[in-house]
Structure formats: C-alpha cells, structure tokens
C-alpha positions as CSV (number, residue, x, y, z in Angstrom):
1,M,-28.2,1.2,8.1
2,K,-26.4,2.9,5.3
3,N,-23.2,1.8,3.8
4,K,-20.2,3.9,4.7
5,I,-18.5,5.4,1.6
6,M,-15.0,4.5,1.6
7,C,-12.2,6.3,0.1
8,P,-9.7,4.5,-2.3
9,K,-7.0,4.3,0.7
10,D,-9.6,2.6,2.9
11,I,-10.4,0.0,0.2
12,K,-6.6,-0.8,-0.2
13,L,-6.2,-0.9,3.6
14,K,-9.2,-3.4,3.8
15,D,-7.5,-5.5,1.0
16,Y,-4.1,-5.3,2.7
17,L,-5.6,-6.5,6.1
18,I,-7.4,-9.3,4.4
19,A,-4.0,-10.3,2.7
20,V,-2.0,-10.1,5.9
21,N,-4.6,-12.1,7.7
22,A,-4.1,-14.8,5.0
23,V,-0.3,-15.2,5.5
24,K,0.3,-18.5,7.3
25,K,1.9,-17.9,10.7
26,V,5.0,-20.0,11.7
27,T,5.9,-21.0,15.2
28,P,8.4,-18.7,17.0
29,H,10.9,-21.6,17.0
30,K,10.8,-21.7,13.2
31,L,11.0,-18.0,12.9
32,D,14.1,-18.0,15.1
33,D,15.7,-20.7,13.0
34,L,14.8,-18.6,9.8
35,Y,16.6,-15.5,11.3
36,K,19.7,-17.6,12.0
37,K,19.7,-19.0,8.5
38,Y,19.2,-15.7,7.0
39,S,22.1,-14.1,9.0
40,R,24.6,-16.9,8.0
41,S,23.6,-17.3,4.4
42,A,26.0,-15.9,1.8
43,D,23.8,-16.8,-1.3
44,E,21.8,-13.7,-2.1
45,N,19.0,-15.5,-3.9
46,K,18.3,-17.6,-0.7
47,R,18.7,-14.4,1.4
48,E,16.0,-12.7,-0.8
49,K,13.6,-15.5,-0.2
50,M,14.0,-15.6,3.5
51,R,13.9,-11.7,3.6
52,Q,10.5,-11.9,2.1
53,E,9.3,-14.6,4.5
54,I,10.7,-12.7,7.6
55,I,8.8,-9.6,6.3
56,E,5.6,-11.5,5.8
57,Q,5.9,-13.0,9.1
58,N,6.1,-9.8,10.8
59,L,3.3,-7.8,9.1
60,K,0.9,-8.6,11.8
61,Q,3.2,-7.2,14.4
62,V,3.3,-3.9,12.3
63,I,-0.3,-3.8,12.5
64,S,-0.5,-4.3,16.1
65,I,2.2,-1.6,16.8
66,A,0.5,0.9,14.4
67,A,-2.8,0.4,16.3
68,G,-1.3,1.6,19.4
69,Y,-0.5,4.9,17.7
70,R,-3.9,5.4,16.4
71,G,-5.2,9.0,17.0
72,A,-1.7,10.4,17.0
73,G,-2.4,12.9,14.1
74,I,-2.0,10.7,11.1
75,T,-4.2,8.0,9.3
76,F,-4.0,4.4,10.3
77,C,-3.0,3.6,6.8
78,A,0.0,6.1,6.9
79,L,1.0,4.6,10.2
80,I,1.2,1.0,8.7
81,E,3.0,2.3,5.7
82,A,5.6,3.8,7.9
83,G,6.0,0.6,9.9
84,N,6.3,-1.5,6.8
85,R,9.0,0.9,5.4
86,A,10.7,0.5,8.7
87,L,10.4,-3.3,8.8
88,I,11.8,-3.7,5.3
89,D,14.7,-1.4,6.1
90,C,15.5,-3.4,9.4
91,V,15.3,-6.8,7.7
92,I,17.6,-5.6,4.9
93,K,20.2,-4.3,7.3
94,L,20.3,-7.5,9.4
95,K,23.7,-8.7,10.3
96,A,25.0,-12.1,11.5
97,D,25.3,-10.6,14.9
98,D,21.8,-9.7,15.3
99,A,20.4,-13.4,15.0
100,A,19.7,-13.8,18.6
101,E,17.8,-10.4,19.1
102,V,15.9,-10.1,15.9
103,S,12.4,-9.8,17.1
104,P,13.2,-7.2,19.5
105,L,15.2,-5.3,16.9
106,I,12.4,-5.4,14.5
107,T,9.8,-4.2,17.1
108,W,12.1,-1.3,17.9
109,C,12.7,-0.4,14.4
110,V,8.9,-0.5,13.4
111,E,8.0,1.7,16.5
112,G,10.8,4.1,15.6
113,G,9.5,4.4,12.1
114,I,6.1,4.9,13.0
115,I,7.1,7.6,15.6
116,D,9.3,9.3,13.1
117,A,6.4,9.5,10.7
118,I,4.2,11.0,13.4
119,I,6.7,13.7,14.1
120,S,7.4,14.6,10.5
121,A,3.6,14.9,9.8
122,K,3.3,17.2,12.9
123,K,6.3,19.2,11.7
124,S,4.8,19.6,8.3
125,S,1.4,20.5,9.6
126,D,3.0,23.0,12.0
127,K,4.9,24.8,9.0
128,N,1.8,24.7,6.8
129,G,-0.5,26.1,9.6
130,R,2.0,29.1,10.5
131,V,1.9,32.0,8.1
C-alpha cells in the first residue's frame, strides 16, 4: 500500500490532534470549579492561566463538534480553526454571571463559529463562481 502524500495543512492537523490528545483531561467537577474561580477572579494573571486551562480542556469538544460538520463544504482543518477561534472568543468574554452555564455556552459558541465559517465560505464561493 502506498503512503498517502499529505499537504502541509494535513501534517499540521495531525500534529495538532496528537497534541490535543496529550492534554490531560480533568473531571467535570474540577472544570466547573475552574469556571467559577475564573469568573470570580480579579487578578488578570490568574485569569490568563485559568483561561488557557479552560481552552485546553475544551479543545477535544471543538474537534468533536467540528467532526459533525464534515462534508459541509470546507476542510476539517478549517472547521477546527473556526471552532477554536469561537472557543477563545467565548472564554475571553466570560462573565461572573455565566459560571453556572459555561459548558453549554462554550458548545453554543463553538457551533455558531463553525456554522458562520461554513456560511461565509459558501458565500465567497458563490461570489467567485458567478461571473
């Protein structure tokens, strides 16, 4: 069997998936506590560290959501990129009031980001296709 030649984006995606798989998963209880600490913390340095941890713990969720949109017109790599951007934006905008519903909020934001990316890719392909 011949090896499949991979483009640079595929190699980056493979490396990314390996790195995400290496992230140590914490229990949902600890993650909920982290959300609460993040929303209450006033120290920006602590918030930055917690923000990174929240993002890392939700990367697998981004991949699983993106996998549901495969075949929607853009590459899997682009789906993950859009989901990651939406995840980061969502975590940055977290407020103290959101502490109880962070997980559903993150899921909603990631799906919205992926859907927006699909729609914008479709619009740009429609504009390029029409003469």
